[in-house]
N, C-alpha and C positions, 0 to 999 in steps of 0.2 A: 391791366386787362389780361385775362388768361389766354395764353397761346393755344390754338387748336391744331390738331393733327389733320392737315389737309392731304388726303390720299387722292391720287389720280384715279378717276373712275375708268375702269376698263371698258373698251368698246365691246359690245355684245356680239357674239358670233354663233351662228348655227350652221352645221354641216349636214346636208341632206344626201341620203343614199337610198336608192331604190333597189330592193333585192327580192327576187322571186325564186321559189324552190327551197330545198333543204339547205340549212346553214352548213357551210363547209367546215372541215376540221380546224381550220385556223381561226374560226369565228371567236372562240373564247379568248384567244390572244388579243384579237382586235378589241373586244369588250374590255379586257383588262387595261389596255392602253388608253381607252377612252376614260376609264375611271380615274386615271392619273392626270386628266385634263378637266378638272371639275368646273372651271370657269367658262367652258365651251359646251354648248348643247349639240347633241347628235340625234338627228331624226332618221329612223329607218322606216321607209315605206315598204310594206311587204304584205303578202298574203299568208305568210308562215306564222301559225299560231303556236309554234313550239315554245316551250318554256325556256327562258334564257337565264341560266344560272348566274348568280352574282351580278345581275344587271344593276349598274349604278343609276342614280336618279337623273343624271344628265344625259342618259341614253333613253330616248322616247320612241316607242313603237307606234306607228300609225298604220292600221290595217286597211288596205285598199287592194282590190283586184286590179289586174292589168286593164280589164274592161272599164273599171271606174276611172283609172288614170287616163285612159284613152278618151273617155267622155269629158273629163275635166279639161284636158288639153284641147280637144276639138271645140268645146264651148268657148274657152278663153282665146284661142288663136283664130276662131271663126273659120276653120277649115276642117275637113274630115281627115284626121291624122291617121297614120299607119303605125301601130305598135302591136304587131302580131307575135312578137317574141321578145323576151326580156332584154336581150343585148341591144335591141334597137333603141332602148331608153337612153343609151349613151348620147345619141344625137340630140336628145331633148334636155340634157343637163343645163345648157345655157338658158333654158326657159324657166327653170325652177323658181327664180325670184318673181317671175310674172305669173305663172300658172298656180303656184302655191303661195300667192301673196298673203292670203288670210292667215296662213300658218306662220309666215316669216316676217310679218309686218312690224313686229316689235323689236327686231334685231337691227343693229347697225350694219352688220355684214352677214351675208349668207354665202354658203359655199357648196360646191358639189364634191363628193368624195366617193371612195370605194371601201369595201371591207377587206380586200386582200392586201392589207397593209397593217403595220404595227406603228402606232404613233409614239414619238418621243414627246418632249415638252413643247407643245405648239407655241405657247406664249414666248418661249425663248427666241423664236424666229418671227412670229407675227407680233412684233412689238408695237407699242402705241405710236412710236415714231413712224414706223412703216405704214401702219393703218391710217394715221392722220394725214399722210401725204400722198396716198395712192388710192385709186378707185378700183383697180383690178389687180390682184396679186396671184402670181403663178408660182408653184413650187419647182418649176423648171426654168432654165435660162433661155430656152429656144422656142417654146410654144406654150399655150395655155394647157396646163396639165389636167386631164380628166380625173386623175386620182385625187387631186386636191388643188382647188383654186378658190379664191375669195372674191366677192363682188360687193362693192358698196351698195347698200340697199336703198337705192333711189331710182326713180322712174327711168331716167336717161340711161342708166346702166342696165336695169332689168329688161329693157326693151331693145337693147343694142342688137340682138340677134335679128330683129326685123330689118336691119340695114343690109343684110345679105340679100343679094338679088336671087339667091337660090333657096331661101328658107322654105318656100312652099314645096319645091321639089324634094327637099330633104325630109320634111315632115309628113309628106303624103306618099312617099315611095318606100317600099319594104326594104330596100337596100340600105346597108349601114354606110354612112359617108364620113365617119370620124369628124363630124361637124363640131363637136365640143373641143376638138384639139386643132388639127392642121390638115385635114383631108389627106392623111397618109404621107405627108411630105417630111417624114421623120429624118431620113438620111440627109436630105438636102439642107434642112435647117440645122441639123447637128454639125454639118460641114461648113456652116457659116453663111449660107444663102439667106436672103431676105424673102419672106413669104410674099411681099409686095411685088416680087419679080415673077409671080405666078398668077397673073390676073385671070387666066382662063380656067384655073381650077375652081372647084366649089369654094365659094367665099366662106371659109370656116370662121370660128371665133377668133383664132389667132390672127387671121387676115383682118377681121373687123377691128380688133383691139389695136393692132399695129397701125392701121390706117387712121383710126380715130386719134390715136396718140400723135401721129405725124401731123394731123390737122389741129392739134392743140385742144381737142375736145375732152380728153381725160388723161390721167396719169397712171401708168402701168408699172408694175414691179415684176421683173423676171430674174430669178436666181436659182441655181441648182443647189437646193438645200435638203436633198433626200439621198437615199442609197437605193440602188437598183441592182438587178442581176443576182449572181450567186457568188459574192465576193469572199464569203467566209469572214471570220473575225469581227462579226457584228454581234453586239450585246445589247440587250434591253435590261436596264438596271434601274429599278425604282422610278420608272417613268421617263427615262432617258434612253435614246438610241445612241450607242457609242461604237465607232468604227476604229479598230486597231488600238483601242485604249487611248486614242488621241483626239479624234474628231467627233463632234456631236452633230446629229442630223435630225430633221424634224420628223421623218418617218422612214421606215424600211418598206419598200414596195416589194411584195411577194410575187409579183407577176411571173418571174422565172423560177424563183425558189420553189413555189408550190407545185410546179410541173416536174421538177427534178429531184425533190427531196424525198426521203423516206417518211411517210406519214407517221407522226408520233402516236403512241397509244393515248387514248383519252385519260385525263387525270382529274381528280376531284376539284383541285384548286390550282390555278396557274400561279407559280411562284413569283416573287418579286425580282428575281434575277434569272435570266436564261440567255443562251447564246445560239446564234445561227452559224453553223459551220457548213461547208459544202454538203448538201443533201441530208443534213441532220440538225435537229434542235437538241441542245444539251442543257441539262439542268445542273 
């Protein structure tokens, strides 16, 4: 009998990002890093019809106005939601698996992400072992990361946000509540506090996940597998993020770098190797 090569099928993953307005200078770098993750799909929901140079096939653009998103969310959630400015969409990230069900239904995992980051090799970190044994996966150790978190695509997980006593307040109020993460308890959680010790705060997704995990309703993964800040000595090389030529990370979050760096001149093609030094990208 002839032996057959049995390859393990990869769990399917789709990362959703909503972006409104002109694409920023770092967008081509983001797109380049997506291209080096061909087994993962990236959906960008936007009203920007600008041509995207060198867009790989795994990056899919879905054109919708904020008003269209607002109607979809209102219809699905059965409340009149408030999305009067793009940043408010951060509060709605945990709902994407529910309100965009028709778009995401074929995937094993869906996630929410941002475009102000450069991906390394996602599958080096989101291994089949981790995916098979967890329902929710955060790229931070202390809270559900708005920049990248994954959710098993099943109803109990996609509707977890409904368990918050505050979800109607969050979705109908123009204020930004950091609902996708931890309701601004960054310092407290970074210093080792448990979010369950703050029951009077808005019940954010981190609160809901930690509570559900404590009750044995799901399995969650928290680990710091990214690089943030302006550390320097960060290199992107052929699809990998490398720090100090020693450590690999899943992505580099540009949240601080983009504010402090010297904006590089546009180039025709992003090279396969570039470095982030304090305030500068070097080729």
